[in-house]
Structures are given as structure tokens and as C-alpha cells.
C-alpha positions, 0 to 999 in steps of 0.5 A: 474554426474551433471544434468540439472535442467530444467526451465520448472518447471515454463515455460508453453505453451502459451495456458496456458494464454488463458481465459478458456471456462467456465460454471456456477454452482448454489450452496448455493445461488451463481452462480459460474463461473469456467472453463469447466471440474471443479466442485464446492461443499460445503466442510463445511457449515455455520453449521460447520464454519459460518465465516471462515477466514483462514485454515490449514490441519494437517498431518492427514487431519483434517482442522483447521479453524479460525472462526470469531465471527462476531465482528468488535469491535476496535482491542484494545477491541478484543485483550483483549476479544479474541472473535474469535475461532479456529475450528477443522473439520473432514470428518469422512466418508472420502468423502471430506465433513466435518461433525465433529466440535471441538472447538480447541481454544475457544478464540483468537484475530482476526486471520490472518494466520494459519500454521501447523508445527511439531504437532502444529498450528501457528496462526497470531493474531496481535500482536502475532503469537501463537503456539497452541498444543494439547498434548493429541489429544482430539481436544482441544489445551491445550498448548498455547505459544507466538511464536512471539510478534510484539509489535504493534497493529494499528487500522486495525490490519494489523500489522501481517499476517501469518505465512507461511512455507518456503521450506527452513524450515524458518517461514515467516510472513508479517508486514503491517501498519506503526507502528515502530518495532525494532529488532536485525538483523545480530547483528545490531539494526534494527528499521522500520516503513515500511511494510516487509516480515520477517522470522525466524528459527522455534525456533524463532531466526534469525529474518530478513526482506526479503522484504521492502515496503510502502504498507499498507497490505502485506497479503500472501506469496508463494514460487517458487520451487527454493525459490523465494518469491511471495506475494500479497498486498493492496495499492502497490501504491497510487491509480490511473488509476485503479491500487492499489493492486498487486502480487509482486516478492519480490526481496532481498533488494528491496524497493517497493511502495507505495511511502511515508515516511516509505520507505525513511528510507531504502536504495534504489538502484535507484530513483524509487521504484521497480515495482510489478509483476502483477497489480490487481486494488482494489481487496483487495487480501487475500489468496494465494497458489501455486498449487503443485499437477498434478491433475488439469493437468500438465498446472496447476502445480506451478500456483498461485491462489489468493483470491480477497476479493473485486472482489468476485473471485479467480484468476489463475496466470501462473508464467512465467520467464521473464529476472531475474524475472517473469510475470504472465498470468492471468485469473479468476478461480472461480467467484461468482455473490453474493455480499457477497462472500468474499474469504479470503483463498485458500489451496490445499488438499492432493488429489489435490482439492482446498479449497476456504474459503468464510468468508461471509458478516461480515467484515467491520473493515477498509474496505470501504464497506457499513456500513450494516454489515452482521454477519448474512450472513455467509460464507462456505468452498468450494471444487473445483475439476477437473472432473475425477481426485483426485482418489489418493490412500493414499494422506497423506501417512497415510499408511506409517510408518514414524517412522520405514521407512528406510532413503533410502525409505524416500528419494525416497518419495521426488519424490512421486507424492503426495505433502503431502507425499513429505513434510512428507518425508522431515520432517521425514528425517530431524527428524532423525538428522545427519543421515537424513542430510547425506542421503539427502546430499549424494545422490544429483545428484547420485540418480534416482530422477527427477530434482524437487526432487533434488530441494526439497532436497536442499530446505530441507537442507537449513533449516539445519545448518550443513556443509554437507548441505552447501556442498550439496547446493554448488554442485548446483552452477556448470556450468551445473546446472540452473533453480530452482535447481540452484536457490535453491542452491544459496538461501541456500548459501545466507541464511547461508552466506556461504563463501565457496560458493563465488567462485562458486557464482562469476562463476554464474555471469560470465556465459552467460544468466541465469538472474534469477540465476545471480540475486540470486547469487548477493543477496547471495554475498551481504549477504556473504559480501566478497569484492573479489566479487566486480569486478565480480559484476561490470563486471556483471553490464556492460551487456546491457541485464540486466533488472531493477531487476538484476541491483538492485540485483547487486547494492544492493550486492555492498551496503551490501559488503560495500567496497567503494574503490573497488566500486568507481573504477566503476565510471571510467567505460565507461558504464553508467549503471555501473557508475549509479549503483556505484553512487547508491551504494556509496550513501548508503555505510556509509562513502563512500567518495562520493562527489560532483565531481563524482555526478555533473559530471553526471548531464547532461549526455545523458544516462537518467538512469545515469542522473536521478540517479545523480540528485536523489543523489544530491537532497538527499544532500541539503547542496550541494546547494550553489555549484550548484547555478552557474549551475542553474544560467546559466540554468535559463538564457535559461529557456524560450527557453525550452518546458514547460515539460523541464522547469518543469524538470529543476526547479524541479531539483532546488527544493531540494536546495531552502533552500540554500541561493545561489540557493534561490537567483538564483531562485528569480533573475530568476523569477524577470527577466523572461518575459515568462508566461510559464517559470514564472509558472514553477518557481513559481510551483517549489518555492511552493514546497520549504518547506520553513516555511517563505517567503524569501526576495530573492523572493519578487521582482519576486513574486511581478512581477508575482502577477501583471502579465497579466496572471491570471494563473501566478497570481494564481501560485504566490499566491500558493507560498505565501500559501506555504511560508507565508509572514510576515505582511510587505512583504504581504502589499508590495506584495499585494499593489504592485500587485494592482498597477500593475494590475491597471496600466495595466487596468486589472480587477482582478477576485474575486477568486484571490482577495480573494485568495491573501487576504487569504495568508496574516497574520492570524487574520487580521481584516476584517471590517463588510462592506467588510466582508458582500461582501465576505459572499455574495459570499459564496452562492451556486450559485456562481462559485466554485472557488469564493466560495472556495476562499471566504471561505478561506478569511473568515477562515483566517480573524478576524471577528467582532461579527456582521459579525459572526452573518451574517455568521450564517445566510448565512450557509443555502445557502452554498454549503456543500464543504464550510461548513467545512472550515467556522465552524472553524471561530466560534472558534475565538469567545465566544460571546453568541449572536454569539454562539446562532445564530450558534446553531440555524443555525446548527439546520436548516434542510437545514444545519443540514444534513451536520453537524457532532457533532464531528466537532462542539462540540469542538467549541461550548464547549467554548461558554457560558452555554446558548449556550452549553444548546442549543447545546444539542438539536442540538446533540440530533437531530444529533444523531436521524438523524444518527440512521435513516440513514439506513432507509433513505438509504433504502428508497432512494434506493427503490425509486431511478429511473433508472440512465443514465451513460452519464448524471451521468458523467456530474453530477460528473463533474458539479459545483454542486458536483465538485466530479472531484476536489477530485477524479480521474476517469481514469487519470482525476481528483484530488487526495485528495480522492480515485481513482474511476476508478474501483469503480463500480467493487467492490461496490454495488449501495447501497455502492455507495449511502451510500458514497454519503449520509453519507461520514463519515460512512466509510473510504477508506484505506489510506484516513482515516481522522485525527484531528490535533490541533496545539499549537495555537488552530488551528484545522485541519481535513483532510487526512495525505499526509505526516507523517514524524518525523519533520512535517506533511502535511495534505490535508484539502480540494481539493485544499489545504494542510497544512504543520505543524511542529511536534513541533507545534502540540498539538495533532493528532488523528484519526477523525470521520469526512470525508474530503468529506462533508455530505449533498451533495445530497441536491444539487442534484435532485433525478434523478441527484443522480440516474444518478451519482450512475449509472455513478459510478457503470459503472466505472469498 
């Protein structure tokens, strides 16, 4: 008879979410904080595994530890030299303390995952997953095979993490970074730059993605009993408001953050990316584990433990079903006060104790911590126990004769309380071939097992390509089955695209409630691809109770099935949510016939989700612009009657269509006719986002009027339009002259920064005579307001200066604010005059200037000057090299001499014109975005790290803010952070207030840079107390 699979496998009582009562344990140089009733001890010290990274047990209980050499060499060197190793540790006394070490693999590339499977150790070492086998059991691998080759290796080696064993018998791994990889998926070519979780059968066949995202570094993967995938990742979103990393429920077909170019290549089911399950801030999550034993207590079963590398802790996450997905109740489990505690893996031993791998202080590759690398600060492996627990007889089943045991006995062991015994029983049954399959398939629902044992049996059968396995899974789709058992059966049907399961899966969609089961059934139906499921999918979409995740699954199923005719029937539905999903599906179905009539009909509907989806789809078709010109013309006539937010929303709708002649003209006419400053600004902000490479004639009258506005804000926005879409010389002359006349007629003085800013958007290389150039140079002085300094620097950077002016500029360098120096260095690339070059070298050697100079930034410029200049430059390079060698000593001295800081004064320093930190960095929701979010920086960085980042910003770079050096075909050199990296163009942030858009065809070279966008020498603007206050403020940001 059928049995009800209870949801309680995951749902726990509310008390599980409460923060536990804790106590502290001093151990091995740490003070650990952990829940009352738990103990922690050293399982393996630095004498056995000095820098452990990841670990895995074999069937005998021997621990395989991937151990770092401490090397942070470039990955191109590491992949050749393989400086790391894999150790095999044993506890010869059986007391849980490892006391014997064997070097299992002597040389391995940077290891980022370990898994034991069927007598071999699989290790992810980018770009490969290796399979190591010890055929003679002497503790040393004598057979090395490449199980998987990702074929890409980027600078941070985050191309691959894993592998991980799924309960379905497949092998999973993560792809990070954004290098292009190519596969054949389900018979079709699949090329991708995005992040993914991939899976394949143990023989390496059947590779396919099961998660797509824009995150930098998906790391570890665990599975719910029913087969749902949970993973942790860095940079799930662009940092902001203290959010960055997270735990994610990987829903099939969903596209996750962060939002940038690689994810645009994949089908979205709505205008926005799918959300995370749990926000974690800048935690740098690493190892992840779902706890299976009951030794910690029933309330810990199926909890997830997560290593947070940056935050020096392992966190506990109670997984709770919520709608069609999950939420977590979060608490700290083990926290260390030691700044060099960096947990990288957490695994469960057979007795239910938990091993925590602390890698120590060696790692800095692509990690924005202090450049004080600490390979001498070793790690350890710790064991966490529950007091009075873990007295488990034969926890690994070593007393069981797995070869001779009969199948019935092995099957009963799927209900054994010992997790490792359950796993070994599953493997032993399947090793018996068809007889084992028949045993598992034949006793589904007819044995005395618990619900969880049935779930394990169905999951095990999912790894088998056999009709009996498919039939057993279909038994779990009946009307009385729900929860994890139903999910396991649905997952099996979807994995194997079981066409015989379609009717049962459709029946799941038609039941009341069961949102998780419906979400899984939709995914399975999409994979199977049978069009007879479309009516049921459309009917399921109509339910108002659907959450975002279920709506996605139903929509993606329509996309995968690809029946445009049936899907289009949903556009006639009275339910907005059905029409929304059908529009999204048809947009992604090839040759669906979706046209303007269906999309335009929904542009002004009341339902916000449907309206946003219609506009999103329309925006993906800029060729529809001319047909929308009339719409925008009518709407723009009433622009001034809208609120500022409504004005911005309306104009943003038009932005994707500004390349269409009619819409471009409509926007220009609206700007020329508009009297409201608010409406003018909304239009101008929109025009600045057009992406046009040249200023269009249709905007000339409107921009001319805006440049002559009484509002400085309107003028500033008009200049931004010209910066984004540069005018030709004739148009610029007309615009600037006209603006000057308009302002004069109104007797309005124009602020200096606007005068300079307008001149800076004129044609590059326009001559600026010495006399006016001297006035601009004078306004570069550090005592001038920041807006004036910045605009003056931009003015000079675009101009053609006489040698006389260039020499004058060298004399002014010592009076500059560090923010302006990088902009102005490039000015000297336009000259090769010896006198200018010698003056520049002398200025750069000045002690007031030199701290802000990087040899990498000035050498390409000075190399073009005569030999006398090059000879002088060698002295500069020597001085810079000596200064760099002394950076550590200087940092330590400043740190030792630093007085106590005041947080409130430090906030003033952060916001002051002297530093202008807020122009590039957010704290909370205030500040710029050119640099990393600092909302929680104090929780992950020490005072030393923070001081180093202020003094030596090029010493290390935060992930996703690495600088690049771009050289164009006309010898322009741009240094900054890539905001967009698309096949047709890049957008590079070169200053807090400035971006440059460069077509790929105009780029001669692009390469990582060693020079930070943040200028060096900032501390010269601060007193010792200012610096102490600033560090105190940053440390308080947690």
C-alpha cells in the first residue's frame, strides 16, 4: 500500500531557529565559541596536515586531505608545477585523533574539492577533475586519470569546485569565473561563459547544467533528501547594503545573479534574476555539509553547516520549506576569535561528529586580504562533538561482509541509523547489478521501512538506467505521496526524461497545495518535453498562491517543451499571471511568432508583473522602436504632470529604443519642448544611457536648451549626454556657443566645474593655449573643491597642450590631490619633447608626488620620450622599487604608532573632500559604486588590512573590482574596472564619476592591470589622527 512521506524530514520546531546558549573553549591558539553541550578538539594538527583545504573519508575511515604548499604563485605556474599534495591520514588507535600520515599524491594543482567514490579519490584541481586510485593499498595513488577537463583556467582558479556525489548517483561540480566553455548537452551544442553547477554520470557521460548564474564563485553543493540542490557562492549580487554572498536553492532552469553580461546568453523567465535563499554578506562561503546523523540531536538532522572563510566561523542553517522553495533559520555554530582561522571545509564523520578544516593564513590568491601572506601560520582539522553522544558501534559497517550479505539484509540497511552504513548498503546493492535493482524496485512500499529509507531507495535507483528503476520512481507520484519521497520520484522521472511518467506528473500539478512537488513536476515535464502537458502547466499558472519559484518552474517548462501554438493560447487567459508567463515563454521559444500586438497590448495593464514583463520583452526588441514612437510621443506630452519617479520610469522605457529614428526624434522633440526642470532631467538621464556612439542631430535643440538652463543640475545632466554620445566639432561649437549666449542673456554665472566639464566633452585634441591652460592648471590645486579639480583634470586630459603648458603642469603635480594624478599622467603621452619628459621625471621623483606613482602606470608613457628622459626615469623606477620593498615596514610602523581613533570623526573623514571616499564606496545605501561596498568591511578585515588598503591600494584587489588596462587603436590608455565585458563593447569605470564605452573593434589590447582605480598617496592628505579615525570608522562597519 502507499505510504505518506512526511514533510517533517525538513520542517523543524520553531525552537530550532533560536540562537543557542554558548560557551567558550580555548584551544590551539583560538578561543572558540560554540553551543552549550558541544566540545571541540584537534583531530589533526599542523604536524600532520599543515595547510588543509578540503577532505574526504574512504570506506575504511581514512581521511584524504588536500594540503596546500602555501604557494600563491600564478595559476599558470601552479598548473605546471603542481606544488600541492594529497595526504592520507589514519587514526591507528581509533580514538578520532589522526596520528599517521601518508602522502597519497605528491604533486597536484590547487585542489578545490575532494570526493571518495567506488574505491577512488576524485579531486577538483582546475581545469581538471582527477581520479586517483591506489590499486595496491599502500597508501600511495598509483593510477591517475583525468575524469573531466574543463579546458579553462582563469587567474583566480575558480573555474572549478568539486566534485560532489549526488544522492541520485550523478557527480556534480561547479563552474565559476567567466571563461567560455563548450559542451554537448542533450544532443545540442552548449556554449557558456556563465557560472553553473554541472553534473554527469560516473562514467563522465551526460554532462548537463542544472544551475546558471552570474556569480563569481559557486563553491560547494549539498542535497536535500528529496534531491533539491543547495549551494553556496560568493558574489551572488553586486555588493551593496552589506549583501554579497549567499546560500541558494538551485531551481532547475533558473538564472541567478549577479546581473552582468554572461547571464544574458541564457533564457530568463522574468525581467529579474532569481533570488538567493539566504543572504550572508561578504562571508566568502566555502565548505558546505548537510548533517545526516542523529547524534547531535533530532533537531540537527538535515541541518546545513557552512564554512565562512572571511568571517572565521561555521554557521548552522535549519532548512524549512516555504512555498515551493525553502528558507533558513540561521545561527553561528563554531566561531573563532583568531584572525587567521579560515574554515574551508566541513564534513561529517561516521560517528556523527563534525570535522572542520581550518586552512590557516597562507591563502591570498584573489583574496583581498592583507598582503602579509602567512604560510607559516598553519591550520588544523578540528572535531566537534555533542557531549554524551557518538558512542556508535561499528559506525562504518566494517564488521559487515558486504560481498556475501544477501540482498534482503542489504536492503534493510537502508534504514540503518548509521549514515555511512546506509550509503555502503546502497552501493553494495547496486553493485549486484540487475538483481540489486530488482530488490530495491520490488520492495518500494511493501517493506517495513521508514519513509526516509524509501527516499534513499528511490534516490539510489535514480542513478540506474533500467525500466524497473523508472517504474519504482513512478510509484512515488501517486495521490497519497508527498514530501521528500514524492520529490525523489519526480526527480528521477525528470532526470531520465521518463515519458511514461507524464500523466502522473500532470496529476501532481492538478492537486491542491504541494507547491514543492508542483515545482519539481514542472521541471520534470519540461525536461521530458511532451506537449500534452501544456494545458496543465497553463492551468497551474493561474493559481494566485504561486510564488516566484513555482511560476519560474512552470514557465521554464513551457520554454523547454517549446509548443508555441499551445502556449499562445494562454495569452487569451483572463488571469494576468498566465499571460505574463506565456509572454516570457514565447519570448524564449525559437520561432514562436510572438509579435508586437501581444506584447504592446500589455504595456499599460494594471498588473505590475505583467506590465514589467511586457516592457522587458519589448526592450529586447529595439527594432520595434518605430512602432512605439507614437506611444512615447503621447506619453511625453504629459511628462511634467508625473512625479519624478514616474518620469524616470517612463523615460527608462524609451531607452532601449533610442537607436530607432522615430523614438530618437520623439525624445529630442520632448526635450526641446519641455519646461519642467524635473522632466528635463529625466529625459537627459535617459538619453545619456542610449549607448549611441555619436550625438544625434535630433537632440541638438533640446540639449542646447538644457545647456542654457537656469538650473545647474539640468546643465550637468546635459553635459552627461554629450559625454555619453560625443558631438562632432561643428555640433559642439554650436551647443557650447549657444549655451554661453543663453546663460549670458539670463545673466547667469556658470560654475567653473560646468565650464570645464562642457569643454571636456568637446573633440579630443582641441588646442588649449598656454594662457587659459594656466588658469585650468591653477584649479587643480588640492585646496579647490573636488568637483572643480575633477572637471579641470578632465578638461586638460582631453586637450592638446603646448609644451610650455605641459612643463607648467609638471610643476603643479606636487599640489594635486591623489584622485587627479591618474587622470593627468595620460596627458604626457601626447608629447615626446625632451624638456617636457625631463620635467615630468623630476616632478614624479618629488617626495610629495612619488608615493602616488606606480611604475606600471608611467613607464609606457616615459618609454616614448628621448633617451635622456628614459635614463632619468630609471632613477625614478629604482626609487619606486625601493619604496615598495619598504611598504611592509612602513605599514607596521604606522600601525604601531597609530593613536586610538574615533568612529564619529572617522565618518567625517570618510565623507570629507580630503578623501572623498564616499564618491566610490557605499556604506549602507549611501555612496558611489565604483569601488567595493564597505558596509560590513569591519567584520572581515583587521585594522592592519584596512590601513594597508588606504596606504597601498594596489597591493590587493577585491574580487569583481580587479583593474584592467585597455589600449585603443588610437593609443588611448584606460585603466579602470570593467563594468561591462560584452562581445561588441566594453564599459570601463575610470573614475568615480566617469565611464568610458569602447567598441571591441577599437581595442588594441586589454589585460589585467596592477594599478588600482583607487589612488595611492591618499594618506598624505590626512593627519595621523585623521588616519586613525578613518580606520576606526571602517572597523566599526559590520
